[in-house]
C-alpha positions in Angstrom: 109.1 107.5 145.0 107.0 108.8 147.9 104.7 106.0 149.1 101.6 108.3 148.8 102.4 109.3 145.2 103.1 105.7 144.4 99.7 104.7 145.7 98.0 107.3 143.4 100.0 106.1 140.5 99.1 102.4 141.2 95.4 103.4 141.3 95.8 105.0 137.9 97.4 101.9 136.5 94.6 99.8 138.0 91.9 101.9 136.4 93.6 101.7 133.1 94.2 98.0 133.2 90.5 97.4 134.0 89.5 99.6 131.1 91.9 97.8 128.7 90.3 94.5 129.8 86.9 95.8 129.1 88.2 96.5 125.6 89.4 92.9 125.2 93.0 93.9 125.8 95.0 92.1 128.5 96.6 94.5 131.1 99.2 93.9 133.8 101.4 95.8 136.3 105.0 95.0 137.0 107.0 96.7 139.8 110.5 95.6 138.6 112.4 94.5 135.5 112.6 91.0 136.9 108.8 90.9 137.4 108.3 92.3 133.9 110.6 89.7 132.3 108.7 86.9 134.2 105.4 88.2 132.9 106.6 88.3 129.4 107.9 84.7 129.6 104.5 83.7 130.8 102.7 85.4 127.9 105.0 84.4 125.0 106.0 80.7 124.8 109.6 79.7 124.8 111.1 79.2 121.3 108.8 81.8 119.8 110.1 84.1 117.1 109.9 87.8 118.2 110.4 91.2 116.7 110.4 94.7 118.1 109.7 98.3 117.2 112.1 101.1 118.2 111.6 101.8 121.9 113.5 103.4 124.7 111.3 101.6 127.2 112.4 98.2 125.9 116.0 99.2 126.2 115.6 100.8 129.7 113.8 97.7 131.1 116.3 95.2 129.6 113.5 93.6 127.5 115.3 94.0 124.2 118.4 92.2 125.6 116.2 89.5 127.0 114.5 89.0 123.7 117.8 88.6 121.9 119.0 86.1 124.4 115.9 84.0 125.3 113.8 84.0 122.1 114.3 83.7 118.4 114.7 87.4 117.8 114.0 88.7 114.3 116.5 91.4 113.4 115.0 94.0 111.2 115.6 97.5 109.8 112.6 99.6 108.8 114.6 100.8 105.7 114.9 97.2 104.5 111.6 96.0 103.0 112.5 92.3 103.3 113.3 92.6 107.0 110.3 94.7 107.7 108.1 92.1 106.2 109.6 89.6 108.6 108.0 91.4 111.5 104.6 90.3 110.3 105.5 86.6 110.4 106.9 86.8 113.9 105.0 85.0 116.6 105.1 88.1 118.9 105.8 91.8 118.4 107.1 94.0 121.2 106.9 97.8 121.4 105.8 100.6 123.7 103.1 103.2 123.2 103.1 106.9 123.0 100.0 107.2 125.2 97.3 105.0 126.7 94.1 106.6 127.9 92.3 105.7 131.1 89.5 104.6 128.8 91.8 101.8 127.6 92.6 103.3 124.2 96.2 102.9 122.8 97.5 105.9 120.8 100.6 105.8 118.6 102.3 108.0 116.1 104.9 106.6 113.7 107.4 107.8 111.2 107.3 104.9 108.7 104.4 102.9 110.0 106.2 99.5 110.7 105.5 99.6 114.4 101.8 100.6 114.2 101.2 98.2 111.3 102.4 95.3 113.3 100.2 96.2 116.3 97.2 96.1 114.0 97.8 92.9 112.0 100.3 90.1 111.5 102.0 88.8 114.7 99.8 86.4 116.8 100.7 88.4 119.9 101.6 92.0 120.6 103.2 93.0 123.9 103.3 96.7 124.8 105.5 97.7 127.7 104.8 101.2 129.0 105.8 103.4 132.0 103.0 104.9 134.1 103.9 108.3 132.6 102.3 107.1 129.3 98.8 107.0 130.9 96.7 110.0 130.1 93.1 111.0 130.9 91.6 111.0 127.4 92.3 111.2 123.7 93.0 114.9 123.7 95.7 114.4 126.3 97.1 111.6 124.3 97.4 113.8 121.2 98.9 116.6 123.3 101.4 114.2 124.9 102.7 113.3 121.5 103.0 116.9 120.4 104.6 118.2 123.6 106.7 115.2 124.7 107.0 112.1 122.6 107.5 113.7 119.2 110.1 116.4 120.1 112.0 114.0 122.4 112.2 111.2 119.9 113.2 113.6 117.1 116.0 114.8 119.3 117.0 111.2 120.1 117.1 110.4 116.4 119.2 113.5 115.6 116.5 114.9 113.3 116.6 118.5 112.1 113.0 119.3 112.7 111.4 122.4 114.1 110.2 120.6 117.2 113.8 119.9 118.2 114.4 123.7 118.2 111.2 124.7 119.9 110.5 121.8 122.2 106.9 121.3 120.8 105.2 120.1 117.6 105.1 122.8 114.9 103.1 120.6 112.5 106.0 120.8 110.1 106.5 119.7 106.5 110.1 118.8 107.2 111.5 115.8 105.1 112.8 114.6 108.5 109.4 114.6 110.2 108.9 111.5 112.3 105.1 112.0 113.0 103.4 110.6 109.9 101.1 107.7 110.8 98.5 108.2 113.6 96.8 105.0 115.0 94.2 104.7 117.7 93.3 101.2 119.0 90.0 101.4 120.9 89.3 97.7 121.1 90.8 94.3 120.1 88.5 91.7 118.6 90.8 88.7 119.4 91.2 88.3 123.2 94.7 87.3 124.1 96.4 89.1 121.2 97.4 92.4 122.7 99.0 92.6 126.1 99.9 95.8 127.9 102.3 95.7 130.8 102.6 98.9 132.9 105.7 99.7 134.9 105.2 102.0 137.9 108.3 104.0 136.9 108.5 106.7 134.2 110.0 105.2 131.1 110.6 106.2 127.6 109.1 109.3 125.9 
């Protein structure tokens, strides 16, 4: 990446991290997968039980592989009620976000709700890993990002037969295969030290 563009991106990350911290949410920046993994190991103690939500970002950064090798990873399937419940008893939950505003608000849209539910309640710690491409100016931009990018891209990735796969943007459909069903906005966290957001300077996920 051009050094001048990187500087602008890093300033955007810095502003967002400062806003998150004002909202009682811990924020960090990592410039490499190695730095990211080290940060995670400093946040989540060794031997902790961990679970994760579906995330291209966790795959792209090698976090999912690290969790399975270095922690007590809780395997789960959102179609299995018993395994989904196990997420809520895990020590830490890992996921990404669909959008994070420069005001420090975290916006997510889910298909079944297991990911957003765990970010709100249950696990003692939540670690959100996000590329700088997830940062948006405000809530309107966050909503638009899900409609124009995250929703259609994830529907395509999951091989869903939804209108957005054909058009490339949200059609507010009533398809039985719709993946945008639960909408959650986290503006602030009461318990300091529960939610941690780690930004990568690269573009990651959808």
